[in-house]
N, C-alpha and C positions, 0 to 999 in steps of 0.2 A: 278875477283869476288873472287873466291876460293884463289886468292894471298891477296886480301886484307884483309878476314875475319883472313888466316893462322896468318898473320902480328897481328893484333888488339889481340887473342887469345896470342902467345909470349909476346905481350909488357903487358898483364893482369898477367900474369902468373909470369914475372919475378919480381911484386911487392909481390904476394901471393905466397906461395907455396901447391898447393893440389897436392892429388893423384888422378889421374885418371884411372879409369877399363878400359876405354877406350881409344884409341887415341883423343889429341885434333883434330883433322879434324873431327874424326866422330860422335863425340857428337857437334860441332858447324852444321854438315851435318844435323844430325837428329832434330834440333831444329829451322836451313830453313826449312825443311820439313814439320815441324808439325805447323808452321807459318802460309807455304804457302797455307797449306790442307784446304777448303774448309769447316764452320764450318755446322753440320748437328744437325738437331731440329724434336723430337719425339713430333709429333700433334696428341692427341688424337681426337677420334669424338665420342661425344654422340648422339646418335638417340634420339628424343622424340621420348617415348610413347604415340601416340593419344587415345589411348584406355586408359589406367591410367588417361589421365589426362581428357576424357570425364565421368569417375564415379567420379571420384573427385568435378567436375564442380557438378555434382547434387549433394552427398551429400552436397555440400556447401548450396544448392540451396535448398534444402529440408532441413540443419539445420536454414535456413534463414529463412525460412516458419513458420515453426515450433514454432522458438523462436518466431515469433512477430504473433502466434496466441496465445502462453502461454501469455504474455505481453498486451497483446494490450484490451486496458480498456474503456472501459465509465463511464464517472462520471454525477450520477445524483443528482443534488445540487439546494436546497430549501435553500431563504435566511431566511430574519427575517421577519415576518408578512406576506409571504404567504406557499401557500401549490403545490404538486409537484407530480403528479402521472405519474411511470415508470413502464414498462411490462417489465417481463423478459421472454430470448428466450422460455424457455415451454409456456410461454401464460400466468404465473401466474402474479398478477398485485402487486405495491406498492405502498402506497400511505406518501409521507414523509413531516413531520411536519415541521414548519419553524426554520430556521438552523439548517437542516440536509441533510446528507450528505449520497451516494445512490454509492459504484463502485464493478461494474462489468464484466467480460472476456468473452464476447459474443463465441467467438469463438473456446472458451477452457470449455465448458458449461458441452459439451460430458464429458470431462473426469474429469473438479473435479467441481461440482454445486455448488458453496460457493459465497455468497456475502459480500460486507465490510460496516458493517454500523455506521456513528456518528449519533446522535441524536434521533431522534424517526418516528420510522413507521409503519403505519399498512400492513399488508400480506396479502392476498388474495391466498392461493396457488392450483392450479390447484389438483384434485384429481388422485392420484397416484406419484403424483410429488415429489422427494425427494431432499432437498437441505438446506445450510447451511450458518446460519445468524453470523457470526462473528464481536464483539464488543470489543474494548479494556477491558471490563470486561468480556466477555463472550462467549459464543456458544450456539448457537438454531439451533437442531435441529430435521427437519417437515416432513410431508407425507401428503400430502393432508388436510390442515386444514388451519384455520385462527386464526390472537395472531395481536398481539402491544408489540412491543420491547420500553421502555424507558431505553436510553443510553446517561447519558450525566452528566460530569465530571465524580464522583464516585460514580452516582446511577445505580444502571442496573437490567428492573423491566419488566419481560416478561406477558403478559395477554391474555391465552389460551380461546378464544371463540367457537372454534369447534376442533374436531379432537384431536388433543394429540399430543405433542411438547415435547423434550426430554433441557431441560437444565443444559451446562457444568460452572463452571466460573474456572477460572486460577488454584486453584488448585487440579483440577483433580474430584470435587465433582459434577456429576449426579442427577439429578432429571428429571423426566418424570410429567409434570400436565396435568391434563384435564377443560374440561371444565368449566367454572365460578373459575376456578384454577388460582392464579398469585403466582409468586417466585418473591423472591426479595433477592438482592444481599446481603450477611449480615457478614462481620468479614468476608470475603473468607468460607464462609456457608451460604445456600439457606435454605429461610425461603421459607416456600409456606401458604396458604390463599385461604378460601373460600371466595370469593365476589363476587359483579357483577360487571364482567369485563369489560361490554357493556359502564359503564363512562369510561373506560382507553381510550375509543376512539372517548369521544364525542368532541377531538380537531377537529374531521373532517366537524363537525358542526357547529366548530367557538367554541363553548361550553367549558367555564369551570368548573370544576368537582372535587371538593378534601375532602378527608375524611381525616382529624385529621393531614394533612399535614405541615411539616417545613416550616416555611413561607420566608426561604430560597429557596425554589423550589417554590412555590406560583409563588412568583414574578419574580425569572427566569424564567419562563412560559411565565408571565403577558410585562415581558420585551419584547420576544423572541417575541410574537405575535403585538405587538406593536411596534417595531422596535426602543426599544428603552433602556437606561440606567437607574438601579436604584438600586442605597445604602442602601441595608437594615442594619440598627445599633440594631439593635434585633434581640432575637431568642424567637421567639410563634408559638403555634399551629394552625393552620387555618383547620375549615369546612367549605365549601359552594359553590356554584356559580353563576354563570353568565355571559352573552353573549359575544362576541368580538363586536358584533357591536355598546355597549356599550363607554359613550365618557372613552375615557383613565383614566381620575379626578373624572368620576363616578365609574369606579369599585376599584380604586384606595379606595374610601370612603367606596364602599363595605367592601371592608378585613381588614379598617383600623382601623372604628368606635368602630367594636363589639372590637376590642382588644386595646383601648384605645390607639392608635397609631394615627400621626400624619406626613401627608407628606407635603414637601416642595419643587417646582421647582426652579433650578439650569437655570442662566444665559444660559449655553447650552442648556439647554430642558431636561433634564435629573432629576431624582429625587430623593431623601432623606428621608426612612424611620426611622423616631426615635420613641421611648415613647414621650406620652406628661407630 
């Protein structure tokens, strides 16, 4: 075997001249030794720390439970033409008018006592129970009181019946109102007026009562109560009252006749209000 290897080396070196620090035989023997040497593989073994895994799993579970409690939400929705009563986690009661919704996070109530309102609702708050009602145009903070919030489109109105409430609008302006006072959002400011606020909750008895209200709001409230669409093509101010038990066309007549208006029923069942 060695003789054959020596002959191969001699044949190769005749073609290329190379200076060897060692003899050709020594180099070839070293190469053969390295080629035939079994390969060694270093294996690292990492032991699992089950205590750390248990802690990590517990943290993950707690975070999952916390996230669920924080974001779990109950939605109360009153469709057009109906009223709905909801009870908050502290026992406070909310009456929702038609086409209104209330969002509550019951499992997060002890951390953040806040509800979200769209539309109109009457709140009867348990004494000593403080929480906030957030709408698109403002926030109302209460402590043991009863009040009504009207938050539709750009109109934001809070009427205090008992106790006191703090009204805050998006501009950061705050105002405390007391019984028989009404706070109305007007161009990012709050106007406070003395009024008979019981009329603000007449809707709970299916009664409409308006004092110098724009026709757009009057017919919007009628449309919600009767679950119809009303197109108002005029701007007027209306004062008057009527009951929801009345026929819709009787109601439209009550509003239109004194203002010299007329209503036309469309094939779709909707109504158009315009000047005579």
